[in-house]
C-alpha positions, 0 to 999 in steps of 0.5 A: 132972930129979930128978937135977939136970939141966935140962929142956933137957939131958934134951930134948937127950939124948932128941932125940939132939942130946947124949950124956950123960957116962959119969958122967951115964950111971951116974947115969941107970942108978942112978936107974932101978935098971938096969945099963949093959948093960940100958940099952943092950940094944936087945932090951928095949923097956921096960927099967924095966918089965922090971927090975920084972917080973924083980924080982917074978918073983925072989920066986916059986917055980917053980910061980907062975913057971910060971903067969906064963909061961902067962899071958904066952903066952896074952896073946901068942897072943891078940895074934897072932890079932887 
């Protein structure tokens, strides 16, 4: 709605009853700070958060990124063992 769209229009898009125009899609992508390819990448469950994490990783050096990777692996191994 911050893009000037009605809540009804947004709801129709969310429920699949309507599709945004190309211009609307570009506006959505710009608003969330992502490319159209990121928007459509169905391998990414949380694209906004994924981009925010990638932006933070880009500020780190190799050692720091390695520590983050180790932490992610640890978290995922704990989840898999539940």
